[in-house]
FIDOSE-440375 format. One record per residue (C-alpha): residue in one letter; x, y, z. Coordinates in pm, 1 decimal. Example, Ala and Ser with C-alpha at 12.3 -4.5 7.8 and 13.67 -1.06 7.14 Angstrom:
// FIDOSE-440375
REC   r         px         py         pz
REC   A     1230.0     -450.0      780.0
REC   S     1367.0     -106.0      714.0
***
This chain:
// FIDOSE-440375
REC   r         px         py         pz
REC   A      764.8     -582.3     2403.3
REC   A      518.5     -485.8     2132.7
REC   P      170.1     -638.4     2165.0
REC   A      110.4     -956.9     1972.5
REC   A      -71.0     -922.6     1642.7
REC   P     -403.9    -1096.1     1585.0
REC   P     -407.1    -1351.7     1303.3
REC   A     -402.9    -1172.1      970.0
REC   G     -684.9    -1274.9      742.7
REC   A    -1000.0    -1151.3      577.3
REC   A    -1050.6     -869.1      825.9
REC   T     -697.4     -738.2      770.5
REC   R     -733.5     -758.2      393.2
REC   A    -1065.4     -572.0      410.9
REC   R     -906.0     -300.4      622.6
REC   L     -616.0     -268.0      378.6
REC   R     -858.9     -237.1       87.8
REC   Q    -1036.3       42.8      272.6
REC   Q     -703.6      215.0      327.1
REC   H     -616.6      192.2      -41.0
REC   A     -959.2      334.3     -128.3
REC   S     -894.5      637.0       92.1
REC   L     -554.9      723.9      -58.2
REC   E     -694.1      972.0     -306.8
REC   R     -862.1     1154.7      -20.8
REC   L     -538.0     1141.7      175.9
REC   A     -340.9     1289.3     -112.1
REC   A     -589.4     1572.2     -146.2
REC   Q     -578.6     1644.7      227.3
REC   V     -203.9     1637.6      294.1
REC   G      -52.5     1682.0      -49.6
REC   F      129.5     1348.0      -33.7
REC   L      183.7     1134.5     -342.1
REC   A      -43.2      829.1     -355.3
REC   E      218.2      667.4     -580.6
REC   G      582.5      738.4     -653.1
REC   P      688.2      989.4     -920.6
REC   Y      814.4      711.6    -1151.2
REC   S      532.1      463.0    -1102.2
REC   S      414.8      498.7    -1462.1
REC   R      748.4      377.1    -1607.1
REC   F      668.3        2.8    -1617.1
REC   G      606.0       -1.5    -1992.0
REC   E      909.4      213.3    -2067.2
REC   V     1149.2       19.7    -1841.9
REC   C     1014.8     -334.3    -1827.0
REC   A      823.2     -392.0    -2149.9
REC   P      922.0     -131.7    -2410.9
REC   Q      877.8     -361.4    -2713.0
REC   Q      590.6     -577.1    -2833.9
REC   D      784.5     -899.2    -2764.1
REC   D      847.1     -788.0    -2405.5
REC   R      481.4     -708.7    -2346.6
REC   A      378.9    -1037.2    -2508.0
REC   A      604.1    -1234.7    -2271.3
REC   F      439.6    -1082.1    -1966.8
REC   E       92.6    -1126.3    -2116.5
REC   R      158.1    -1493.5    -2200.5
REC   Y      264.4    -1570.1    -1846.5
REC   K      -31.3    -1375.3    -1708.1
REC   A     -273.6    -1585.3    -1915.1
REC   F      -90.3    -1907.7    -1831.6
REC   H      -93.1    -1830.2    -1459.7
REC   K     -464.2    -1751.0    -1461.2
REC   R     -545.9    -2083.8    -1630.8
REC   C     -311.5    -2269.8    -1401.8
REC   R     -476.8    -2151.2    -1080.6
REC   V     -787.0    -2353.6    -1169.5
REC   D     -607.9    -2647.5    -1335.0
REC   E     -515.0    -2915.0    -1081.1
REC   A     -256.6    -3079.6    -1307.4
REC   C      -85.1    -2747.5    -1372.4
REC   R      -90.5    -2647.7    -1004.1
REC   A       80.5    -2976.2     -924.1
REC   R      397.5    -2835.0    -1087.0
REC   A      394.7    -2514.3     -885.7
REC   L      706.0    -2328.6     -778.4
REC   V      641.8    -2181.7     -433.9
REC   W      861.5    -1911.6     -285.8
REC   N      844.3    -1961.5       88.7
REC   C      945.5    -1737.2      377.2
REC   N      776.0    -1779.8      713.0
REC   D      831.7    -1659.6     1067.7
REC   D     1037.5    -1971.1     1139.9
REC   S     1241.7    -1946.1      816.4
REC   F     1583.3    -1790.6      768.1
REC   C     1528.2    -1570.2      464.1
REC   G     1752.8    -1269.7      521.2
REC   G     1627.8     -913.2      551.8
REC   L     1348.0     -754.4      355.3
REC   G     1584.8     -669.1       69.8
REC   D     1696.3    -1034.4       58.3
REC   E     1341.1    -1157.9       52.7
REC   I     1226.2     -930.5     -226.6
REC   R     1525.5    -1003.9     -446.8
REC   G     1471.3    -1379.5     -399.3
REC   L     1101.5    -1351.1     -477.4
REC   S     1181.8    -1144.0     -787.4
REC   F     1425.6    -1406.6     -913.0
REC   M     1162.6    -1676.5     -861.6
REC   L      921.0    -1491.0    -1089.4
REC   Y     1171.9    -1481.6    -1375.4
REC   L     1255.4    -1847.8    -1310.8
REC   A      888.4    -1949.0    -1315.9
REC   M      837.1    -1759.0    -1641.0
REC   A     1143.0    -1927.1    -1793.7
REC   V     1029.5    -2282.5    -1710.3
REC   E      655.5    -2216.7    -1752.5
REC   R      552.9    -2316.2    -1403.2
REC   P      305.3    -2126.7    -1184.2
REC   L      460.1    -1917.7     -907.7
REC   F      286.9    -1903.7     -571.8
REC   V      403.2    -1725.1     -259.0
REC   R      380.1    -1810.7      108.9
REC   W      528.9    -1520.0      304.1
REC   R      469.2    -1452.6      671.3
REC   R      687.9    -1227.0      884.7
REC   M      652.7    -1079.4     1233.4
REC   G      308.6    -1238.0     1258.4
REC   H      171.9    -1101.4      929.2
REC   D       83.4    -1241.8      591.2
REC   M      306.1    -1011.9      388.2
REC   L       80.4    -1034.8       84.0
REC   D     -175.7     -836.0      281.6
REC   F       50.9     -534.0      235.5
REC   F       45.0     -563.5     -142.9
REC   T     -227.9     -520.8     -402.6
REC   R     -238.7     -777.3     -681.3
REC   R     -166.6     -657.3    -1032.7
REC   D     -129.3     -904.9    -1320.6
REC   I     -110.8    -1240.4    -1141.2
REC   D     -248.0    -1375.8     -814.4
REC   V       45.2    -1536.5     -632.6
REC   R     -145.9    -1647.0     -323.4
REC   V     -150.9    -2024.5     -282.3
REC   P     -494.3    -2126.3     -416.2
REC   D     -749.9    -2242.4     -161.7
REC   G     -738.9    -2616.5     -111.2
REC   V     -384.9    -2657.8     -242.7
REC   L     -172.9    -2850.9        6.9
REC   L      202.5    -2817.3       -4.3
REC   G      291.1    -3105.2      227.4
REC   G      396.9    -3331.5      -59.7
REC   C      620.6    -3072.8     -230.5
REC   R      998.4    -3098.8     -230.7
REC   R     1159.0    -2834.9      -10.5
REC   A     1493.8    -2664.1      -46.5
REC   S     1669.4    -2354.0       82.1
REC   F     1914.1    -2151.6     -125.1
REC   I     2007.1    -1870.4      112.5
REC   D     2332.1    -1701.5       16.5
REC   S     2392.8    -1994.4     -214.4
REC   G     2290.6    -2136.4     -549.1
REC   H     2359.1    -2037.3     -908.2
REC   A     2084.7    -1906.7    -1131.2
REC   L     2146.9    -2149.0    -1419.5
REC   A     2172.5    -2445.6    -1182.3
REC   L     1836.9    -2351.9    -1031.5
REC   F     1696.4    -2312.5    -1382.0
REC   D     1804.8    -2667.2    -1468.8
REC   K     1662.3    -2797.3    -1141.7
REC   A     1328.1    -2622.3    -1192.1
REC   N     1312.9    -2726.5    -1557.2
REC   T     1364.4    -3097.4    -1496.4
REC   S     1192.6    -3167.6    -1165.0
REC   E      845.3    -3316.9    -1150.0
REC   G      579.2    -3217.6     -903.7
REC   C      584.2    -2904.9     -689.6
REC   D      879.1    -2735.1     -522.3
REC   V      884.8    -2506.8     -218.5
REC   W     1200.9    -2297.4     -219.3
REC   T     1342.5    -2034.0       11.2
REC   T     1595.7    -1820.3     -170.4
REC   N     1746.4    -1473.9     -162.4
REC   L     1934.4    -1514.0     -489.5
REC   P     2049.8    -1162.0     -585.3
REC   V     1846.3    -1101.0     -897.4
REC   Q     2032.6     -774.8     -969.6
REC   A     2362.1     -966.2     -986.0
REC   V     2195.8    -1232.8    -1200.8
REC   F     2093.9     -968.7    -1455.1
REC   K     2435.7     -804.0    -1434.6
REC   E     2619.9    -1132.8    -1503.0
REC   G     2372.4    -1211.9    -1778.1
REC   S     2408.0    -1583.8    -1853.8
REC   F     2077.4    -1687.4    -1692.4
REC   V     1886.6    -1416.5    -1876.5
REC   R     2050.6    -1495.2    -2211.3
REC   E     1992.6    -1869.7    -2188.5
REC   A     1671.1    -1901.5    -1989.8
REC   I     1464.1    -1590.2    -2059.1
REC   P     1631.0    -1379.9    -2332.4
REC   V     1319.0    -1170.5    -2388.6
REC   M     1406.5     -996.0    -2058.8
REC   E     1763.1     -900.4    -2156.2
REC   H     1661.9     -536.9    -2194.1
REC   I     1593.1     -505.3    -1819.6
REC   S     1880.3     -337.7    -1633.0
REC   P     2010.4     -470.8    -1298.7
REC   V     1874.8     -158.2    -1126.1
REC   S     1523.9     -238.1    -1253.7
REC   A     1527.9     -620.0    -1219.3
REC   I     1346.7     -618.4     -885.6
REC   G     1108.7     -342.2     -986.9
REC   C      994.5     -510.8    -1308.7
REC   A      923.7     -840.8    -1133.0
REC   M      746.0     -688.5     -835.0
REC   R      548.9     -442.1    -1047.2
REC   F      428.5     -727.0    -1269.6
REC   M      294.7     -906.8     -963.5
REC   F      179.7     -607.2     -758.4
REC   Q       44.3     -256.5     -792.6
REC   P      271.6       40.3     -707.6
REC   M      310.6       78.2     -333.2
REC   T      107.6      354.0     -174.9
REC   F      156.3      544.8      148.2
REC   A     -138.9      430.7      359.3
REC   P     -301.6      647.0      627.7
REC   A     -152.5      412.6      888.9
REC   D      196.3      517.9      774.8
REC   Q      128.5      879.0      867.1
REC   S      215.9      809.8     1231.2
REC   S      580.9      775.2     1126.6
REC   Y      587.6     1055.5      870.4
REC   E      349.3     1345.4      910.6
REC   H      328.0     1653.8      691.0
REC   I      580.7     1530.6      435.4
REC   P      553.9     1723.0      106.7
REC   A      481.1     1553.1     -223.0
REC   K      832.7     1600.8     -361.7
REC   F     1143.5     1501.2     -171.1
REC   V     1484.8     1338.6     -193.3
REC   A     1541.9     1043.4       38.6
REC   I     1862.8      971.6      228.2
REC   H     1916.1      622.5      365.7
REC   F     2184.2      549.2      621.6
REC   R     2205.9      172.8      669.3
REC   C     2340.9      104.9     1017.4
REC   A     2520.3     -203.4     1140.9
REC   D     2293.4     -484.9     1255.5
REC   N     2405.8     -438.1     1617.6
REC   A     2290.8      -74.2     1600.7
REC   M     1943.8     -154.3     1469.3
REC   G     1697.2       60.6     1661.2
REC   R     1967.8      203.8     1888.0
REC   A     2273.3      429.6     1874.9
REC   S     2593.7      328.8     1702.0
REC   V     2896.7      248.7     1915.9
REC   A     3102.4      548.5     2026.8
REC   A     3388.7      469.9     1789.9
REC   E     3152.2      501.4     1491.6
REC   L     2979.0      827.2     1583.7
REC   D     3221.6     1067.4     1412.8
REC   H     3217.3      860.7     1094.0
REC   E     2839.3      842.2     1108.0
REC   R     2800.9     1217.8     1146.8
REC   D     3042.9     1277.7      857.8
REC   R     2836.1     1051.5      630.7
REC   V     2513.5     1221.9      735.5
REC   R     2652.2     1571.6      673.2
REC   K     2789.3     1473.4      331.9
REC   A     2454.4     1316.5      238.1
REC   M     2274.5     1639.1      329.1
REC   Q     2524.4     1836.8      122.8
REC   C     2470.0     1593.5     -163.9
REC   A     2096.6     1663.0     -148.1
REC   E     2170.9     2035.9     -146.1
REC   S     2390.6     1996.5     -456.0
REC   M     2099.7     1822.1     -630.0
REC   G     1875.4     2119.7     -561.3
REC   A     1653.3     1929.8     -317.2
REC   E     1393.9     2144.5     -146.1
REC   N     1292.4     1867.4       93.9
REC   V     1484.3     1572.1      236.3
REC   V     1350.8     1269.5      419.6
REC   F     1617.6     1097.2      629.2
REC   V     1567.6      723.5      689.6
REC   S     1792.5      518.7      914.6
REC   C     1791.4      222.6     1151.7
REC   S     2041.0      411.1     1375.5
REC   E     1903.1      642.0     1641.4
REC   S     2234.1      831.0     1660.5
REC   A     2228.3      887.7     1282.7
REC   K     1880.5     1035.4     1316.0
REC   R     2004.4     1269.6     1588.6
REC   A     2295.2     1368.3     1366.1
REC   A     2052.7     1439.0     1081.4
REC   T     1846.0     1663.2     1309.0
REC   E     2158.8     1853.6     1416.3
REC   V     2281.8     1894.4     1058.1
REC   A     1935.4     2013.0      958.0
REC   R     1963.4     2293.8     1213.4
REC   D     2297.2     2393.0     1059.0
REC   L     2127.2     2410.4      719.4
REC   E     1851.7     2643.9      836.5
REC   G     1821.3     2939.3      605.9
REC   K     1919.9     2740.8      297.0
REC   G     1558.2     2663.4      213.0
REC   M     1577.9     2283.9      250.8
REC   G     1325.3     2109.8      473.5
REC   V     1446.1     1796.0      656.2
REC   Y     1214.0     1527.4      790.0
REC   V     1322.3     1246.2     1025.1
REC   S     1109.3      962.2     1160.0
REC   G     1099.5      916.2     1535.9
REC   A     1021.0      543.4     1510.4
REC   R     1275.9      278.3     1609.5
REC   A     1370.0       29.7     1338.3
REC   R     1358.5     -349.8     1363.1
REC   H     1525.9     -614.6     1147.3
REC   I     1271.0     -841.9      984.1
REC   D     1495.1    -1149.7     1001.7
REC   H     1674.8    -1092.4     1333.4
REC   D     1371.0     -982.6     1532.8
REC   H     1095.3    -1241.8     1557.9
REC   T      859.5    -1031.7     1767.1
REC   K      500.6    -1060.0     1649.1
REC   L      384.8     -704.5     1595.9
REC   T       52.3     -539.1     1544.8
REC   E       -8.4     -404.7     1196.1
REC   Q       70.3      -52.3     1317.4
REC   G      380.9     -174.8     1497.6
REC   F      502.8     -348.2     1182.5
REC   R      452.2      -39.3      971.0
REC   T      629.3      178.3     1226.7
REC   A      922.7      -62.8     1262.9
REC   L     1009.5      -89.4      893.2
REC   W      725.5      -97.1      642.3
REC   S      651.9      276.1      638.8
REC   D     1020.9      343.7      570.5
REC   F     1018.4       92.7      285.6
REC   V      709.4      239.8      122.0
REC   L      828.4      596.0      169.3
REC   L     1158.8      526.1       -8.6
REC   Q      961.0      422.0     -316.4
REC   Q      804.5      768.9     -332.8
REC   A     1134.9      957.0     -352.9
REC   E     1244.8     1162.5     -652.1
REC   A     1604.3     1055.0     -582.5
REC   L     1784.4      834.0     -331.4
REC   I     2116.3      900.2     -160.2
REC   F     2300.9      616.6       13.9
REC   A     2472.1      782.6      309.9
REC   G     2641.7      463.7      425.5
REC   R     2685.7      135.1      246.6
REC   I     2457.7       58.5      -44.1
REC   S     2164.5     -121.5      111.6
REC   G     1938.8     -383.7      -40.4
REC   F     1651.6     -251.3      173.0
REC   S     1654.5       92.1       11.0
REC   G     1787.9      -43.5     -318.5
REC   A     1489.5     -276.8     -347.6
REC   A     1257.0       10.4     -261.1
REC   A     1410.0      231.1     -530.5
REC   S     1381.9      -48.7     -785.6
REC   M     1017.2     -111.6     -694.4
REC   G      956.6      261.1     -735.5
REC   L     1127.4      236.6    -1077.7
REC   V     1357.8      519.7     -973.5
REC   P     1600.5      581.3    -1264.4
REC   A     1963.7      483.6    -1209.7
REC   S     2056.4      846.1    -1277.5
REC   K     1871.3      942.4     -957.9
REC   L     2079.0      717.8     -729.2
REC   R     2375.9      872.6     -547.4
REC   K     2625.1      755.7     -285.2
REC   V     2836.7      957.6      -44.2
REC   V     3210.1      951.0     -122.3
REC   G     3530.0     1074.7       39.2
REC   S     3708.7      991.3      362.0
REC   D     3600.8     1135.1      695.7
REC   G     3666.2     1506.7      712.5
REC   E     3747.4     1533.7      343.2
REC   I     3598.9     1839.8      176.4
REC   S     3475.3     1801.1     -179.7
REC   W     3182.2     1927.0     -382.0
REC   P     2960.2     1757.3     -441.2
REC   P     3041.5     1494.9     -176.3
REC   C     2864.8     1222.5     -372.2
REC   K     2863.0     1049.9     -709.4
REC   P     2620.1      839.4     -915.2
REC   V     2582.5      477.4     -811.8
REC   E     2708.5      233.8    -1072.9
REC   E     2507.3      -68.4    -1188.5
REC   K     2767.6     -311.2    -1052.5
REC   E     2737.8     -156.6     -706.5
REC   V     2362.0     -206.6     -704.8
REC   A     2411.3     -567.6     -815.2
REC   A     2644.5     -628.4     -521.2
REC   S     2435.9     -438.8     -264.6
REC   T     2413.2     -547.6       96.5
REC   V     2076.9     -605.0      251.9
REC   R     1854.5     -535.1      549.5
***
């Protein structure tokens, strides 16, 4: 069992700030991107027009006033996910949190976040951008109404509920914000100024409004050393029962076929470097074997040796380093990719990462073809509707 983590607090936040401050030095030393290649696209993707920018700025100003206004704080919407909560995987959590931001903007209520997983305050792994979503000091949530909308709830129904209720609400939800933007009725009726945001970018625009672009901290280097600045990422999302271990024997041939096709897809895209991310140990071994077959083609392949954990199925309290190694480093790394290839099913874990990295839809690919089928390229662009219906880790 991994050692228990000490309580996360001021010391952890101070250490994280020091890590962020050293990123420029890290980039200079190892050539790794401090931020993803598309991190500057927020204005272009999320707020291209004056009305769009004004909507974000209005909520930013409102939220700042509200943090110090007791009457306003009393109407808070709180997105809640704690160690003892059922929230879904990391992709679930981030899509639910993203939806809650748009909902809070639509009903003009302050959004606060209480998020603790595997023994850590998850907000310690983010850097605030335009609004401070931490629950203000001295604010007690004991008197708030509580509800859970996991794998349930309709966006417009939640809008009506949030718009008419009095007092504060603490909600746990993983409402698929990509599907909400794809279907469109909530956006049209509740927050039409955001209609320009595509389903692929719905998570990214919300998270990037709240938080700075994710950066690859020095602590993440234990999982991924010597990775070049430019790379294509491949994500093979394993079955939950294979998390951190090998897939069952009956799946190994299929798994290897998907891995090989994903590598060939990267080759067809002209990738010079590939980072292979998976929760399956057998898929990682397959990637290493395929990489040997590709020697001489000028494509470097990098595979993490760390074993993955599921943030909702595994309630082990980890050290900060253990948490990064188990999943966080993978999540941050995927946001740095120039393109993302889904080797297996389309995953909300990597899909959320790509959205947070504001990776263009044109840079998302999925492996196609039945096992053993030969085609070139063995992949095709991911469609918006497939992202909206993505599964999650």
